[in-house]
ROTORTOR-151349 format. One record per residue (C-alpha): residue in one letter; x, y, z. Coordinates in steps of 0.1 Angstrom, whole numbers, plus 2048, in hexadecimal, padded with zeros to 3 digits. Layout:
N
AXYZ;...
***
This chain:
983
M595A2D798;Q5A1A457B3;D5C5A517B5;T5D4A397CE;S5EFA527D9;I5D5A6C7E4;L5C1A517F7;A5E1A44806;Q5EAA67811;R5C9A6B822;Q5CAA49832;E5EDA5083F;L5E2A7184E;E5C4A6085E;T5D8A4486E;S5F3A5B87B;H5DAA6D891;V5E1A6D8B6;E5C3A698CD;Q5B6A8A8DB;P5A7A8E8FE;K58AAA08ED;P57CA9C8CA;K57FAB78B0;R566AD38B0;V555AD588E;L54BAF8886;Y53AAF1865;K52FACE85A;T52AAD3834;F53DAE5819;D51FAFC812;E51BB04837;F540B0C839;S540B2181A;E522B36826;G530B38849;I552B4583D;R541B5E826;T52CB6B844;E54AB6D85B;F55EB81842;V544B97830;N529B9C84B;D53CB9886C;S55DBA9861;K54FBC1847;I565BB582B;D55CBC0808;L54CBA37F6;Q561BA77D6;L580BA87EB;F575B897FE;N56FB777DD;S591B817D1;V5A6B757EF;V593B587FF;Q593B357EF;I57CB1B7FF;V586AF77F9;S580AD3805;D59CABC811;M59AAA87F1;Q596AB47CD;I582A9A7BA;E580A9A794;H56EA7F780;G569A6B7A0;E58FA6B7A8;A5A2A7D7C3;V5BBA937B0;A5C8AAA7CB;N5C8AB37F0;P5C7AD97EE;I5C7AE0814;A5E5ACA81B;E5F7AD97FD;F5EFAFC809;L5FBAF682D;G61AAE2822;W610AC2834;K621AA282A;Q615A7E82D;S628A7984D;D617A9785E;S601A8E87B;Q5ECAAD87A;A5CFAA8892;G5B6AB687A;F5BDA9B860;A5B0A7E874;L58EA82866;R577A68856;E563A83845;S56EA9F82F;F57AAC083D;F57CAE382E;A592B0282F;A591B26824;L5B3B2D814;M5C3B4F813;H5DFB567FA;N5F7B737F6;E5F8B887D7;D616B747CB;S601B547CF;S614B487EE;S600B3880A;W5F9B4C829;Q5DDB3D83F;A5C1B2583F;K5A1B24854;L594B0185A;N570AF6861;Y57AAE5882;Q58FAEB8A1;T5A6AD28B3;W5ACACE8D9;N5CCADC8E8;A5D3AC6906;D5EFADD913;K5D9AFC914;E5B9AE991B;R5A6AFB900;Y59DAF88DB;N5B6B068C3;K5ABB218AB;P5A1B14889;Y5BDB28877;L5DCB1786A;A5FAB25858;P610B1283F;K62FB0284C;G64DB1884A;N63AB38846;G649B47865;S63EB6C869;K632B70846;A61CB8E83F;Y5FBB8D82E;L5FCBA080D;P5DCB967FB;P5D4B9D7D7;I5BFBBD7D4;P5A4BBF7B9;E59FBDD7A4;S580BEA7B6;I592BEA7D7;R5B0BFB7C9;Q59AC177BD;I58BC1B7E1;I5AFC1C7EF;N5B8C367D5;N59BC4C7DF;R5A3C4A804;N5C8C50801;G5C9C677E3;A5E1C4E7D3;E5E4C417AF;I5E8C1C7B5;P5E5C0C793;L5C6BF678E;E5DCBDA780;G5FEBCB789;S60CBC57AC;F5FABD97C7;W614BD37E2;N632BDB7CB;F622BFD7C5;V61CC037EA;E640BFA7F1;Q64CC137D8;N636C2F7E4;P63DC36809;E624C5280B;I609C3880E;P603C30833;I600C0B83E;I5EBBFC85A;L5FBBDE86B;T5E2BC687C;E5DFBA1886;G5C8B89873;A5BDB8984F;K599B94856;K5A6BB4868;A5BCBBD84B;L5A1BB6831;C588BCB844;A5A0BE8844;I5A8BE381F;S582BE3817;L580C06826;G59CC13810;Y5BAC0F827;V5DABFC81E;A5DDBE1839;I5F5BC483F;A5EBBA7856;L603B9286B;Y5FDB7287E;G600B8589F;A610BA28B2;S631B8E8B6;C634B8D890;L63ABB288E;T65FBAA895;K677B8D890;K68EB7F8AA;Q6B2B7889E;E6CAB5E8AA;D6DBB778C1;G6BAB7D8D3;K6B5BA08C4;H696BAA8B2;I694BBA88F;V677BC787B;N664BAA86A;P675BA8847;E652BA7838;L64CBCA846;K670BD7842;R668BD681D;F64FBF2821;S664C0783A;Q670C22823;P674C4782D;G653C5882E;R63FC39837;E626C3B854;F61BC1B865;F5FBC1887A;I5FCBFB892;A5D8BEF899;L5D8BCF8AD;D5BDBBF8C1;R5B1BD08E1;D5B5BB38F9;E5AABB691D;K5BEB9A92E;P5DBBA9941;E5F4B8F935;T5EAB94911;M5EBBBA915;R60EBB8922;S61BBA1907;V60ABB48EB;G615BD58FA;Y63ABCB8FB;A637BBE8D7;V627BDE8CB;K641BF48DD;Q65EBDF8CF;A651BDF8AC;A649C058AD;E66CC0C8BA;L67CBF889E;L666C06882;S66AC2A88D;A68FC2588F;Q68FC21869;E698C42858;G679C56850;V660C3D85E;S645C47877;V62EC3188B;R60CC3889A;I5F8C218B2;V5D3C1D8AB;L5BEC198CB;W599C178D2;E582C0E8EF;H582BEA8F9;S55CBEB8F9;Q55CBF48D4;G56ABD38CA;K589BBE8CD;G597BBF8A9;L594BDB890;D57ABC787D;D565BC489D;L569BEA8A1;V55BBEF87E;T53FBD6882;Q534BE28A4;S53BC088A2;G53CC0F87D;K558C18865;E558C3B873;A564C2E894;F582C1E884;E589C3D86E;D589C5288E;A5A0C3989F;V5B8C3C882;K5B5C61881;N5BCC648A6;A5D8C4A8A7;I5F3C538C0;A615C5A8B2;F62FC428C0;S64CC518D4;S66CC3D8D9;S66FC4B8FC;A656C4A918;P643C69921;A656C83935;I645C79956;E64FC62972;I63AC4396C;P633C2C98A;Q643C09985;C621BF8987;L615C0B968;K635C04955;E631BDF95B;L60CBDD952;F60BBF6936;P62BBF5922;A61CBFD900;E60BC1D90D;I62CC2B918;G638C2A8F4;V619C388E4;A613C558FB;S61CC748E8;A60CC88904;T606C80929;K5E1C83926;E5DEC6890C;Y5F5C51921;L5E0C55940;F5BEC50930;S5CBC3291C;I5D4C2193D;A5B4C2B94F;K59FC1B934;S5B2BFA939;L5B1BF895F;K593BE095E;A5ABBC5953;V5C4BCB96F;D5C6BB298C;V5B5BBF9AB;S5D5BBB9C0;K5E7BD59A9;R5C9BEB9A1;D5CCC039BF;E5F1C099B8;C5E9C11994;V5CCC2899E;N5E3C3B9B6;G5FDC3E99C;L5E5C4B982;L5D5C65999;A5F7C729A4;L601C77980;A5E0C88978;I5E4CA1995;E607CA9988;H601CAB963;L5DCCAF95A;S5C4CCC95C;E5A7CCB975;L58ECC395A;D5A3CA794C;S5AAC9A96F;E584C98974;S580C85954;L59CC6D95E;V58BC6697F;S56BC5D96D;E57FC46955;I58FC35973;Q56EC31984;A55EC21965;S57BC09962;T57FBFF987;K55CC04995;L56DC179B2;G557C329C2;K55CC559B6;K55FC629DA;V57BC499E0;L58EC559C1;K58AC7A9CA;A596C749ED;I5B5C639E0;S5BBC809C8;K5B6C9A9E3;K5CFC899FA;L5E9C869DF;E5E4CAB9D4;T5E7CB79F8;E608CA49FD;R616CB39DE;N60CCD79E5;Q61ACD6A09;A63BCCA9FC;R63ECE89E4;L62ED059F7;E64BD12A0B;A665D0F9EF;S64DD209D6;L648D3E9ED;K66DD439F2;L673D3F9CD;Q65AD5A9C2;E667D729DC;S68AD6F9CD;L67CD759AA;G666D929B5;L647D819A6;R630D819C5;L60ED909BD;A608DB39C9;S5EFDB69E6;S5CFDC99DF;S5C4DC9A03;D5D0DC1A26;D5C7D9CA24;D5DFD80A1A;D5DED859F4;D603D8D9F4;D60AD699FE;A5FBD5C9DD;I612D449CB;K618D489A6;T61BD29991;F638D22979;P623D2B95A;Q61BD4D96A;M640D52972;V648D4A94D;S62ED63941;D63AD7F957;S65FD7994F;L65FD7192A;Y640D7E91A;K639DA0928;K652DB4914;D644DAC8F1;R621DAA8E2;W616D868DB;I5F8D748CC;C5F0D4F8C9;V5DDD428AB;A5D3D1E8A7;G5EDD138C0;K60AD278B1;L61BD458C2;Y622D658AF;R637D838BA;W631DA78AF;T64FDB389B;G643DD7893;S633DCE871;H623DAC877;Y621D8E88E;M63DD75888;H639D51891;S64FD448AD;D653D1E8AC;D64BD0A8CB;D66ECFC8CD;V67CD208D0;E663D298EC;L668D088FE;A68ED0F8FE;R688D3190D;I671D24928;R689D07930;G6A4D21935;L68FD3394F;A687D12960;D6ACD0B963;T6B1D2A978;I696D22992;K6A0D0B9AF;E692D029D0;K6A3CFA9F1;K69CCD7A00;V6A6CC8A21;S6A6CA2A26;K6B5C90A45;G6C7CAFA4E;E6D7CB4A2C;V6D0CD3A17;F6CECD09F1;Y6BDCE29D4;V6A5CD69B9;Y698CE6999;P672CE099D;Y668CEE97B;A684CDF965;T66ECC3957;P65FCC0934;S63CCC0942;Q641CE0955;V651CF1937;R635CE6920;S619CEF938;A628D1293A;L628D16914;D604D0A913;W5FBD2592D;V60CD40919;K5F9D358FA;I5D8D3690C;Q5E1D59919;F5E7D678F7;A5CDD548E2;V5BAD688C8;P59FD5A8B0;F5AED5088E;E592D6387D;D5A2D84889;C5C3D7C877;N5CDD8B856;P5B1DA4855;S5A5DB6836;G5BCDCD824;L5E1DC681E;N600DC8834;C61ADDC822;T63EDE782A;N633E0B830;G613E04843;V5F2DF2841;L5DDDF9822;Q5BADFB831;I599DFC81D;N57DE14825;Y55BE11814;T546E2E807;G52BE347EE;E506E307EF;R508E0A7F1;G529E09803;N53BDF97E5;V553E157DD;A575E0B7EB;E58EE257F7;F5B1E1A803;K5C4E2B81F;L5E7E2482C;I5E9E23853;P607E1B86A;H60EDF7874;T5FDDEE895;P5FDDCF8AB;D5D8DD18AD;L5D6DC4889;Y5E0D9F889;Y5F3D9B868;L607D7B868;Y61CD82849;E63AD98845;P633DB582D;Q648DB680D;A634DCD7F6;T636DF37F9;Y616E067F2;D61FE217D8;P603E2D7C1;S61CE3E7AA;A632E1F7A5;S63DE17781;S62ADFA772;E642DF2756;D650DD1765;C62FDC7773;D61FDCB751;R63ADB4742;M632D9A75C;M60CD9C756;A611D99730;A60ED73736;L5E8D79733;E5D2D8D71B;Q5C0DAB72B;P59ED99732;Q5B0D7D744;Q5C5D96757;N5A6DA7763;V597D86770;L5B7D7C781;M5BDD9D792;K599DA079E;V59AD7E7AE;I5BCD857BE;S5B0DA77CA;A591D987DA;S5A9D897F4;M5ADDAC803;D589DAA811;L576D8C805;K55BD9081F;T550DB2810;V554DA67EC;R53CD897F4;K524DA1803;F51FDB27E1;H527D967C9;G51FD767DB;R530D587CB;N53ED6C7AE;I561D657BA;K56AD447AA;A588D2E7AF;L5A0D31791;L5B0D14780;T5D0D22771;I5DAD0B755;G5F9D0B740;V618CF6738;G63CD02738;S649D2573E;N627D3773C;G62AD51757;K610D44771;D62BD3B78A;T63AD5E787;I619D6F78F;R615D577AC;E637D627B9;A62CD867B8;V60BD7E7CB;S61FD6A7E4;A636D877EA;V619DA07EF;F60DD8980B;G630D8681A;G638D6480D;T626D5282A;G605D63826;L5FDD50806;T5F4D2C80C;S5F6D0F7F4;A5DCCF57FD;S5DBCDE7DF;L5BECCB7D0;E5CECAC7E1;D5CACBE802;F5A5CC27FC;Q5A3C9E7F2;Q5B4C94813;Y59BCAA826;D57EC98816;F58EC77821;G58DC83845;R5B0C9284A;K5A8CB6854;F5CDCC185A;P5D6CCA836;L5BCCE6835;A5C5CF5856;K5DBD0F844;L5BBD1E835;A5AED2A857;T5C3D4A854;S5C8D4B82F;R5BED67818;I5C9D587F7;N5D0D347EF;W5E4D2D7CF;A5F0D0A7CB;S60ED087B4;E60DCE27B0;N5EECCC7AB;R5F1CA87A2;K5DFC9C783;G5C2C85788;V5B0C967A6;S58CC9979B;L57ECBB7A3;D55BCAC7A5;D565C977C3;L571CB37D9;P553CC07ED;S56ACD2805;L578CE67E8;K555CF27DE;T54FCFB802;A56FD0F805;I569D227E5;T548D2F7F1;G555D36814;E53FD1D826;E54AD0B846;L567CF3848;V57ACE6866;F59FCE386C;E5B4CD0885;L5D8CD3892;K5EDCBC8A7;G5E0CBE8CB;I5C3CD58C1;D59FCCA8BD;E58DCD089C;K582CF4897;P569D0287E;F572D1F867;N565D30849;P580D3482E;K586D58824;A59FD51809;V59DD527E3;F5A9D337D1;L5C0D2D7B3;F5CED0B7A8;N5EBD0778F;L5E6CEA777;N5FCCDD75B;D5E1CC574E;I5BCCC7748;P5AACBE769;T590CA376D;L56FCB476E;K54ECA3767;A534CB9779;G518CCB768;M51BCEF75B;N50BD00779;A521CEE792;I540CF877F;D537D1B774;S52DD26797;R54ED1D7A7;L56AD1A78D;A579D2E771;V597D2675B;I5B4D3D753;A5C9D2F737;F5EED39737;D5F4D31712;K612D4870C;T636D3D70F;F653D5171E;A675D4970D;T698D5670E;N698D5B6E8;P673D5F6E1;D663D586BF;P645D706BB;A637D5A6A0;K632D3F6BB;G623D576D4;E643D576E9;I64CD74701;Q66ED7F70E;A675D6E72E;D685D7F74D;P690D68768;R691D84782;F66BD82785;K66DD60795;Y690D5E7A4;D699D817AF;R685D8B7CD;D695DAD7CF;F68BDB57AB;L668DA97B2;R666DBE7D2;N675DDE7C3;N668DDE79F;V647DCA79F;L634DC77C0;S62ADEC7C4;A61BDEC7A1;F60BDCA7A6;L5FBDD77C6;N5EEDF57B3;R5DEDDD79A;M5CEDCA7B8;V5C0DEB7C6;A5B1DF57A4;A5A3DD279E;F593DD17C1;Q582DF37BB;D575DE7799;L56ADC57A8;L554DD57C2;L542DEB7A8;N540DD378B;G547DB0796;I55BD9877F;N553D8E75B;Y560D6B756;S555D68731;C57AD68726;C57ED48739;D561D36729;E575D2970B;A58FD18721;M574D09737;Q563CFC718;E582CEB70E;I585CDA730;R561CCF72E;I567CC070B;H586CAF717;N573C9F734;S553C96721;H54EC916FC;L52AC99702;F534CBE708;E545CBD6E6;F525CAE6D8;A510CCA6E8;K527CE56DB;E528CD86B7;T502CD36B6;G4F8CF26C9;L4E8CDE6E6;T4E5CF8702;P4D0CFF721;D4AED0F719;R495D0F736;G475D0F721;S47FCF6706;I47BCD0704;V490CBA6EE;P485C966E7;I49FC7D6F1;K49AC6C6CF;E4A6C8C6BE;I4C4C8F6D4;W4CDC6A6CE;E4CBC6F6A8;K4E2C8D6A9;L4FAC7C6C1;E4FBC5D6AC;Q504C7268D;F51EC846A2;Y52EC626AA;I52EC59685;D53DC7A67B;T559C77694;E55FC5268A;T556C476AD;L53AC3169E;R539C1E67E;I51AC0C671;D522BF0658;G50CBE463B;N4F9BCC652;G4F0BE866A;S508BDD685;R517BF869A;I53CBF769F;W549C0F6BA;A56CC1C6BF;E57DC176E0;D576C316FC;V593C496FB;R58DC5A71D;P58AC4873E;G568C4F74D;D55AC5D72D;S54AC4071C;Y535C436FC;V50FC446FE;K504C266EB;G4DEC286ED;A4C2C426F1;N4BAC33713;Q4DBC41720;I4D6C64715;W4C4C72733;N4DCC6374D;R4FAC7273C;L4ECC94732;S4DCC9A754;K4FEC9A764;L50ACB574B;F4EACC974D;P4DCCC2770;Q4C1CDD76E;C4AFCC9753;K491CB2759;L485C92748;V462C9673A;D449C83724;V446C90700;G42EC766F2;H424C526F4;R442C3F703;Q458C5C6F9;K46EC71710;G47EC9370D;I495CA9720;K487CCA72D;G4A0CE6730;L4B4CE0710;A4B2CEC6EC;F4C5CE86CC;N4D0D0B6C2;S4E5D146A4;V50AD0F6A8;E50FD3369E;Q4FAD3E6BC;V50FD286D3;D532D306C6;S52FD556BE;P516D716BC;V524D7B69A;E517D6967B;Q531D5166F;A53AD4C64B;E543D2B63D;P569D2563B;T577D26618;P574D03609;A592CF35F9;K596CD75E1;E5A8CB85EC;V5C5CB55D4;E5EACAE5D7;A600CCA5E6;P625CCE5E7;L635CB45FD;N64ECCC60D;E633CE161E;R636CDC643;I617CD4659;P619CEA678;S618CDA69A;W5F8CEC6A4;A5E5CDD687;Q5EBCB868C;A5CEC9F68B;G5B9CA06AA;C5C0CC56B1;C5A9CE26AC;V5B0D01698;V59DD22695;H591D32675;K5A1D55674;R583D68667;T565D56676;K576D4A696;A565D28691;I577D0B6A2;I580CEF68A;R58ACCD695;V5A6CBE681;K5A0C9B674;E5BDC9C65D;I5D3CB4649;V5D0CB0623;R5E9CBD609;A5D6CD25EF;A5E1CE55D0;D5E0D075E3;G5F0CF9602;L5E6CE6621;V5C1CE0629;V5AFCD7649;K596CBB646;D57DCB9663;P56AC9A66E;T54CCA2658;G563CA4639;N562CCA634;L583CD9628;T592CFA633;A5B3D0A628;L5CCD08644;S5D8D2B63B;E5B7D39647;C5BBD28669;E5CFD30688;P5D8D1C6A7;E5BDD186C1;R5C6D316DD;L5C2D1A6FA;S5E3D086FD;I5D8CEA710;S5D4CC8700;T5AFCBF6FE;G5B6C9B6F4;R59AC9D6DB;
***
């Protein structure tokens, strides 16, 4: 028997229906049609990830039937309808359906029904979307599944946990940008692409109106408005004028309120109307790249209008553009593209206003482009538009001609005549006046949009704000006489932001030099420029010569090091004691290559690797970095981090702009978790291949990095690539010594001296000259002999083992590359299975069942069958090939099992002294370097022994390895590499 209360509820809802002038419009007749239609709308038409769709959309019928009885009305419950509700959609004799969308906290947000009802007032059908009663301006914060969180992490370089509240984490990490849009499908589309996006019911929901009539930021968004947050507003690109106006005001109001929050910035995402209305339409019609470009080129919101006089008609029709225009050009083009939606009666007024602004503020080329844009939007003839432009320009020029001539006469800036014609009447523009008055005395250059002034030893950057203030000061002294209706008055024609900025732009163009010419080879020193001359039969003998400073060499860093070949090396030697001599040689040669990397590559190709400098605590690497930074004047050394390269690969080119003029890049801080395998831009930079950079207001420019790269790391990096990919580009320098105030030599500690890091005068006077001499000697040796990285192999081996237990297996079994050899996969599997058993990773019980230990490293799962061997080993040894070795048998060509002695050391190794496992004195302390899971080194044979446990024996402590062999601990010493391998 059916539940009478449920049936009564439905009957009440049906009878409460008010007759409609038009019947409902059914979009889908059956539940299956509706389910498939919703899936198509979301997944195919809005490009929403299928797994995300399955996680956030619940498709239900109006009644939930169990065992022939109605037990619930999920749609009514979701929307908060009561029995007394007279919802038009409920007057149905047949079932109806809905797609329900919940928030992460399980609260209801919106439902899409399978039908539409008629709106008599608006004389159209309502949209099939309904929000629960009382939801107000609630934001859509959907649950985000693990797979999508990973995509978001990859795009943003974030570390959002794969479990727990997604939105709480976003709230607590304001460095994560947020896209604001209208409609669930738009937000879900953006989320599918790896963006963090919040949906609202509409543009008006960006803010909330209070009782006093004032608006505040929607409390749902206020929650995320912490200092450092950047919001991207990406609403629909409507074409109806009335909609454009209302949305424009809503966007401007919301952007003003959001940007008024401390540390919050707002950008407006715009795209062509023809590319699609909503952002999901943009992605569907034009591809995800179009949306990515729109986000990348989003216009920064400014709380004030552009510094131009805007005609009233444009203010009324395009309020939003006033706020988003960070530059006049963007403002004018944004309006031009929208003119097609303007009423014809107001179109001519808008066109005249646009053209007048273009004549005043745009270049000739940009003005031509704007005319073409207006023509495309209005269908007006190009001749008509050019005639209007010419008339407006003539009127403006006539008004200024007489005053400008008199002004230049008073300043003595009239051009000299070269003949008897009228050249002496030529008028100089304000930018020319600025150049003649302010920039003739000193030597200037402009690099990548930045001005630099010659100081006598280098070019020093002068900030735009400083130069704008100087130009504004000149503009304040220039006035013109005006006469109107018999009255005489004076105006300052150039005292406007646009005139001042255009003058600065002119100066930058005047002094522009290619960034490739900056920071040339050699070194800028306090007593001159240390230049390199090349001699010898092959031209690889370097001779250094000190020449006077000259403005023709564009060094952008202030010299701090003095070149003195006879300088004492005592303090420098103490600083370099952080490394053993072989590691010192590698480090100094890589650093010295920065003096002329182009020539070094000519002789040694890719032999200059990036260095991963690894070490925890006070180990000396930061001190050496300080010395290198000082040699390059503090500003000559850049610090692009691994995260910056990751951002570049995600499409943000700005973080690597600093490399365009860099000679050496040493990043002092690099976040754990960035995978070196997933940074193609880093590999490109290391080998000097082409990258591009972008700066604000400057188009992308290609460049070939000419810097050497070093990255400080406190933890072992994530590195999964094969040997060739790693060895050809990366080397590891392990800083395993410790500097201490009261050093203990038994622990390998060295006397610390804080002056190295904190006393710049001590560094400059006592260290830099000797360090520079080391660089000179290292460079000369580098050109002749290259770099031997063998001392770095052990540290790289530890990193490989930490990242992949298969490297550890290869090391212990002697599996190495051997071009002519073939190893059957069956043989590899047998040895690997025994390796797992020996290391207690695998246990086989009496019934033959395999019991595996849990994976201990993320991304490094165990190989549990012979059929997985090739897939895993081919990534570590990419030069190998899969071949047939018999009937239905496979082998790997390019590998061989060599003896462990051959792999570990060229010297024949003796067996460690065995020890019997008996009870030892209980008071003998186990040293920290010999704990279970660590590795120790046999003093005589140098064999590496993995510690399974420490056993107390009659003669002392004994090391027991995973195979059960025993070795006296007194015969062992700590493994030299002081980084935890996690083995």
